[in-house]
BABAKOL-551109 format. One line per field, with one value per residue: residue number from 1; residue in one letter; y, z, x of N, C-alpha, C, O in turn. Coordinates in pm, 1 decimal, decimal comma, m for minus. Layout:
BABAKOL-551109
pos [NUM ...]
code [A ...]
n_v [Y ...]
n_w [Z ...]
n_u [X ...]
ca_v [Y ...]
ca_w [Z ...]
ca_u [X ...]
c_v [Y ...]
c_w [Z ...]
c_u [X ...]
o_v [Y ...]
o_w [Z ...]
o_u [X ...]
***
This chain:
BABAKOL-551109
pos [1 2 3 4 5 6 7 8 9 10 11 12 13 14 15 16 17 18 19 20 21 22 23 24 25 26 27 28 29 30 31 32 33 34 35 36 37 38 39 40 41 42 43 44 45 46 47 48 49 50 51 52 53 54 55 56 57 58 59 60 61 62 63 64 65 66 67 68 69 70 71 72 73 74 75 76 77 78 79 80 81 82 83 84 85 86 87 88 89 90 91 92 93 94 95 96 97 98 99 100 101 102 103 104 105 106 107 108 109]
code [X X X X X X X X X X X X X X X X X X X X X X X X X X X X X X X X X X X X X X X X X X X X X X X X X X X X X X X X X X X X X X X X X X X X X X X X X X X X X X X X X X X X X X X X X X X X X X X X X X X X X X X X X X X X X]
n_v [240,8 343,0 192,8 m25,9 m8,1 m123,5 m158,3 m191,9 m356,5 m396,1 m651,8 m795,9 m773,1 m960,5 m1181,0 m1057,5 m905,2 m998,6 m1268,2 m1261,2 m1366,7 m1207,9 m928,8 m651,0 m312,2 m90,1 195,5 381,1 591,3 879,9 1043,0 1312,4 1396,4 1604,3 1578,3 1306,5 1292,5 1434,6 1256,9 1047,7 1047,6 977,5 726,6 585,9 596,3 451,4 206,8 118,2 109,6 m89,2 m311,6 m655,4 m713,7 m598,1 m567,2 m299,3 m96,6 83,4 187,5 305,4 453,1 562,2 438,0 178,6 109,0 m95,1 m261,6 m69,4 18,1 m221,2 m245,0 m34,5 220,8 556,4 797,7 963,5 1035,9 689,1 452,5 115,0 m166,4 m492,7 m823,7 m1163,4 m1162,2 m1010,9 m691,1 m518,9 m277,7 81,6 403,2 715,8 996,1 1264,1 1155,9 1139,6 1057,9 923,4 820,1 641,0 470,9 360,1 207,1 26,8 m101,8 m236,0 m403,2 m556,4 m679,7]
n_w [m1524,8 m1751,0 m2061,9 m2021,6 m1749,7 m1429,9 m1157,8 m813,2 m515,3 m159,0 m134,5 m363,2 m384,1 m297,3 m478,3 m732,3 m724,3 m535,1 m612,5 m880,0 m1194,7 m1343,0 m1283,1 m1077,9 m1063,0 m831,3 m789,9 m521,9 m414,4 m362,7 m405,0 m323,9 m341,5 m488,9 m614,4 m672,2 m863,7 m1065,0 m1136,0 m1255,5 m1551,5 m1639,9 m1521,3 m1650,6 m1917,1 m1893,8 m1817,0 m2053,1 m2213,1 m2089,7 m2106,3 m2090,9 m1993,6 m1740,9 m1494,1 m1431,1 m1192,5 m993,8 m660,8 m456,7 m160,9 15,7 m23,8 11,0 263,9 415,8 290,5 221,1 477,3 584,9 428,8 511,4 402,0 421,9 305,6 12,7 m340,8 m369,6 m512,2 m541,5 m610,0 m709,7 m706,9 m757,9 m557,3 m350,6 m212,6 m387,3 m447,7 m425,4 m477,3 m341,7 m331,0 m576,3 m888,4 m1168,4 m1511,3 m1642,7 m1427,0 m1310,6 m1530,1 m1549,3 m1313,4 m1373,9 m1597,6 m1473,5 m1310,6 m1497,0 m1621,9]
n_u [m1220,9 m967,2 m858,9 m590,8 m576,8 m632,8 m870,5 m857,8 m982,8 m1037,5 m1140,9 m1060,3 m786,7 m592,1 m626,1 m598,4 m364,4 m161,5 m154,9 m100,2 29,0 191,8 417,0 308,0 201,4 73,0 m117,6 m179,9 m431,7 m650,2 m969,2 m969,7 m711,0 m491,7 m224,6 m241,5 m445,1 m317,9 m121,0 m253,8 m297,8 m39,0 m0,6 m204,3 m110,2 131,5 28,9 m85,4 144,3 300,4 144,8 74,3 322,6 356,5 112,5 m99,8 m255,6 m504,5 m584,8 m829,3 m783,3 m958,4 m1205,1 m1123,3 m972,6 m852,6 m654,1 m459,9 m389,2 m284,4 m60,1 88,5 57,4 100,7 115,2 7,7 21,7 105,8 308,5 326,1 524,4 486,9 608,6 583,9 398,1 499,4 597,5 833,8 942,9 897,5 743,2 687,5 478,5 481,1 598,8 817,4 734,2 942,4 1090,1 906,8 870,5 1129,2 1133,7 929,3 1039,2 1251,6 1103,3 964,1 1172,1]
ca_v [275,6 348,1 103,0 m139,3 25,9 m199,0 m98,9 m296,5 m334,5 m479,5 m790,6 m868,6 m742,3 m1085,0 m1261,3 m984,0 m847,9 m1090,5 m1396,6 m1236,5 m1431,4 m1098,5 m824,3 m555,6 m182,0 m36,4 336,9 407,8 729,8 917,6 1144,8 1447,0 1417,0 1672,3 1513,1 1176,1 1317,8 1477,9 1140,3 950,7 1030,3 907,5 586,6 528,7 582,0 342,8 82,4 76,1 82,2 m212,4 m416,4 m786,8 m734,3 m559,0 m527,5 m170,1 m66,0 186,8 151,1 421,1 419,5 609,6 334,1 49,0 142,0 m211,7 m301,6 39,6 11,8 m340,9 m223,2 78,2 342,4 671,6 916,1 934,8 908,3 588,4 345,7 m5,6 m260,3 m628,8 m934,4 m1285,2 m1134,1 m929,1 m555,7 m518,4 m140,0 179,0 545,9 790,1 1135,1 1283,5 1096,4 1165,8 944,3 848,5 745,1 528,6 380,1 287,6 107,2 m76,1 m180,3 m325,4 m500,4 m644,7 m744,6]
ca_w [m1553,3 m1894,8 m2125,7 m1949,9 m1608,3 m1346,0 m1031,0 m710,5 m391,2 m48,0 m151,3 m471,5 m387,3 m285,2 m601,3 m852,2 m711,2 m468,0 m682,2 m1023,0 m1259,9 m1389,8 m1183,2 m1068,1 m999,7 m781,1 m754,2 m411,0 m431,6 m308,8 m491,0 m275,5 m351,0 m612,1 m680,7 m722,1 m988,3 m1164,1 m1174,6 m1325,1 m1696,0 m1654,9 m1484,9 m1760,3 m2032,4 m1866,7 m1816,4 m2193,2 m2261,9 m2031,0 m2116,2 m2123,2 m1919,6 m1602,2 m1470,4 m1363,5 m1139,2 m892,7 m546,6 m382,2 m18,8 89,9 m33,8 44,7 357,9 482,0 223,4 236,4 615,6 602,5 357,6 572,8 320,0 508,2 222,2 m125,5 m410,9 m340,5 m611,2 m490,8 m716,1 m658,0 m790,5 m680,4 m443,7 m250,1 m248,8 m417,0 m465,1 m408,3 m497,8 m267,0 m374,5 m721,1 m955,0 m1312,4 m1597,9 m1666,2 m1305,3 m1299,2 m1640,0 m1509,6 m1213,1 m1444,1 m1679,0 m1380,9 m1264,9 m1609,9 m1663,2]
ca_u [m1082,3 m938,4 m763,0 m533,1 m565,8 m726,0 m909,6 m855,7 m1056,8 m990,5 m1185,6 m994,0 m644,1 m514,4 m631,3 m556,3 m230,1 m69,2 m147,5 m82,9 143,2 276,7 442,1 197,3 220,9 m53,2 m119,4 m271,4 m474,0 m781,4 m1031,1 m940,8 m566,1 m453,2 m111,4 m287,3 m517,7 m219,4 m42,3 m338,3 m270,2 89,0 m24,3 m283,2 m20,6 225,1 m49,4 m94,4 279,9 353,9 43,9 128,0 447,8 329,3 m25,3 m102,3 m387,4 m521,0 m667,3 m879,1 m765,1 m1074,9 m1306,6 m1063,7 m864,9 m794,4 m529,8 m363,0 m342,1 m202,0 66,6 157,4 47,6 76,4 121,2 m30,7 17,9 207,8 314,3 392,3 559,2 477,7 657,3 565,9 310,8 567,7 637,4 976,7 987,6 789,7 764,9 586,2 473,6 482,3 715,2 816,7 703,6 1066,7 1125,9 813,4 902,8 1250,6 1094,0 851,8 1134,8 1319,6 1005,3 931,2 1295,6]
c_v [262,5 239,8 m15,7 m114,4 m45,7 m119,0 m211,2 m254,9 m421,6 m626,5 m867,2 m848,0 m868,4 m1160,5 m1187,3 m927,8 m949,8 m1222,1 m1381,0 m1307,1 m1327,3 m1003,5 m721,5 m424,6 m131,3 108,5 354,5 557,1 756,1 1031,7 1288,8 1485,9 1476,1 1606,6 1374,5 1192,4 1357,3 1359,3 1041,8 937,9 955,1 759,4 517,3 502,1 462,9 207,5 28,5 33,1 m53,0 m328,7 m547,6 m818,1 m703,6 m519,3 m397,9 m141,9 42,4 132,7 276,7 387,5 467,5 503,1 198,0 68,7 21,0 m250,5 m196,0 39,2 m104,9 m324,4 m102,6 204,6 458,4 802,1 876,8 1055,6 817,6 479,2 229,6 m104,1 m400,2 m727,6 m1059,9 m1263,1 m1044,4 m789,2 m556,2 m377,4 m47,4 318,8 617,6 936,6 1142,4 1227,5 1121,8 1038,2 858,8 764,6 623,3 424,9 296,3 176,8 m7,6 m163,0 m281,0 m436,9 m604,1 m731,4 m890,3]
c_w [m1703,6 m1938,8 m2043,2 m1800,6 m1529,2 m1221,2 m928,7 m588,1 m281,7 m72,4 m262,4 m477,4 m383,5 m418,2 m722,9 m844,6 m653,7 m543,4 m833,6 m1076,1 m1311,0 m1273,7 m1188,4 m1005,5 m957,5 m738,2 m645,1 m411,6 m358,8 m394,4 m450,6 m290,2 m486,8 m684,8 m737,7 m856,2 m1099,5 m1218,2 m1261,8 m1475,0 m1722,6 m1626,9 m1595,6 m1882,8 m2013,4 m1859,8 m1957,6 m2246,2 m2213,7 m2034,3 m2162,0 m2050,2 m1771,0 m1594,6 m1389,4 m1317,5 m1034,9 m780,5 m467,6 m233,1 67,3 91,5 14,3 140,0 417,1 420,7 240,2 377,5 638,9 536,1 411,1 488,1 412,3 431,0 79,8 m212,3 m369,8 m446,3 m549,9 m604,9 m656,3 m757,8 m704,8 m554,8 m337,5 m303,0 m267,9 m435,7 m441,7 m445,2 m424,2 m306,9 m525,8 m778,8 m1104,2 m1389,3 m1619,9 m1545,4 m1287,5 m1407,7 m1607,2 m1409,6 m1280,2 m1531,8 m1591,5 m1332,8 m1373,2 m1649,6 m1640,8]
c_u [m1056,5 m840,7 m720,3 m517,5 m674,7 m761,4 m920,8 m935,6 m995,9 m1024,9 m1113,1 m842,4 m557,5 m510,3 m575,5 m414,5 m132,4 m50,1 m130,7 41,3 242,2 307,6 328,4 246,9 84,5 m31,9 m225,0 m301,6 m604,4 m836,0 m997,0 m793,1 m528,4 m335,9 m148,4 m356,9 m420,6 m138,7 m121,4 m310,6 m139,2 71,6 m103,9 m195,7 73,6 153,9 m61,4 42,4 333,1 254,6 107,1 257,9 433,1 182,9 m21,0 m244,8 m384,3 m608,2 m701,1 m873,7 m880,7 m1184,1 m1255,8 m944,2 m792,2 m659,6 m422,4 m304,2 m248,2 m64,8 144,4 157,7 10,3 71,9 84,0 1,2 133,8 198,1 390,7 407,7 568,0 534,8 648,1 484,5 371,4 596,3 788,8 1031,7 869,3 838,1 653,0 594,7 474,6 611,4 703,6 783,2 828,1 1106,3 1035,8 844,0 1026,7 1219,0 1018,1 941,7 1207,3 1228,3 975,8 1048,3 1300,6]
o_v [180,5 200,1 m96,2 m192,1 m30,8 m24,7 m313,1 m136,4 m509,2 m715,4 m989,9 m900,7 m880,2 m1199,3 m1249,0 m905,3 m983,1 m1281,0 m1478,4 m1307,6 m1354,5 m998,3 m707,1 m425,2 m129,2 139,8 344,3 639,8 665,0 1109,1 1377,6 1597,4 1406,4 1581,2 1331,5 1117,0 1318,3 1361,6 961,5 825,2 877,5 675,7 403,0 396,4 383,3 104,9 m91,9 m67,8 m122,8 m432,2 m551,1 m933,7 m772,9 m445,3 m387,9 m160,4 88,0 45,6 345,7 303,8 419,5 480,0 112,2 47,6 35,2 m270,0 m227,9 57,6 m90,4 m382,3 m72,0 287,1 459,1 905,0 770,5 1167,5 863,7 420,9 244,3 m123,1 m424,5 m716,4 m1062,9 m1336,1 m1005,2 m770,4 m589,9 m358,5 m91,9 347,6 584,1 993,9 1040,4 1249,2 1125,0 926,9 735,9 650,8 514,9 304,8 176,2 66,0 m124,5 m284,3 m397,1 m551,1 m723,5 m840,8 m954,2]
o_w [m1772,1 m1863,6 m2000,1 m1731,8 m1557,5 m1184,1 m954,0 m560,4 m308,4 m35,8 m257,2 m567,3 m458,8 m464,7 m808,0 m947,9 m716,9 m539,1 m907,4 m1011,1 m1321,4 m1176,5 m1290,6 m909,0 m1037,4 m661,2 m671,6 m409,5 m299,9 m450,6 m535,7 m254,6 m588,2 m804,9 m838,8 m950,3 m1214,9 m1332,7 m1333,8 m1523,5 m1817,8 m1700,7 m1630,8 m1945,0 m2105,3 m1893,5 m1980,1 m2315,7 m2287,7 m1971,9 m2258,7 m2044,3 m1686,1 m1680,1 m1291,1 m1392,0 m992,4 m800,7 m417,8 m184,9 179,1 194,2 53,6 101,3 464,3 493,0 270,0 395,1 704,3 581,1 362,2 500,4 472,9 483,8 31,6 m161,4 m339,7 m467,0 m510,8 m685,7 m564,3 m878,3 m592,4 m456,8 m243,4 m422,9 m175,9 m439,2 m438,5 m444,2 m442,1 m315,6 m594,6 m724,4 m1159,5 m1340,0 m1616,3 m1560,2 m1253,4 m1380,6 m1633,8 m1420,2 m1247,9 m1539,4 m1629,3 m1316,3 m1345,4 m1703,2 m1672,5]
o_u [m1117,6 m751,8 m802,8 m451,3 m793,6 m691,6 m985,0 m954,0 m913,7 m948,1 m1105,0 m776,9 m460,8 m403,2 m511,5 m351,3 m32,2 57,9 m145,5 145,8 361,8 232,2 261,3 323,3 m9,1 58,9 m344,7 m210,4 m662,6 m758,5 m995,7 m755,1 m532,4 m345,4 m92,9 m331,9 m438,8 m93,5 m62,1 m300,4 m130,5 123,5 m74,7 m206,6 93,4 213,0 m49,3 54,0 402,4 277,8 183,1 300,0 489,1 134,3 52,5 m341,1 m278,2 m692,7 m612,1 m950,1 m899,3 m1247,9 m1334,8 m829,3 m679,4 m561,9 m307,3 m183,8 m144,9 34,2 253,1 248,2 m96,8 29,9 123,2 7,1 243,9 91,7 506,5 316,8 646,1 512,0 698,4 499,4 302,4 616,9 863,4 1153,3 754,5 957,8 535,9 703,3 469,6 719,7 593,7 801,2 820,7 1151,0 1083,2 843,7 1029,5 1271,5 1039,5 922,4 1223,2 1271,2 964,2 1031,1 1401,0]
***
């Protein structure tokens, strides 16, 4: 993954996301998902922009289906926002950079 963008797996999700001291945004995606691929440059840009305030990462639901299933991910791309280990917000489907940035500002607040 590029720059400040993390990659999560079923085995490290608990420690890297649920137990993170900082808020976390996770982009749930799959390699065959066109809208997911289109969203990646925006997610990478925002990961750099919010570095030190919000941890940003991606999780391939094809390779790591257990976590996505446990979180009820039924449609991708899906952005889940975690604070204190809990999901506090989400965006499903294509979302604009400004909309995601607004959510991250609220999360970092």
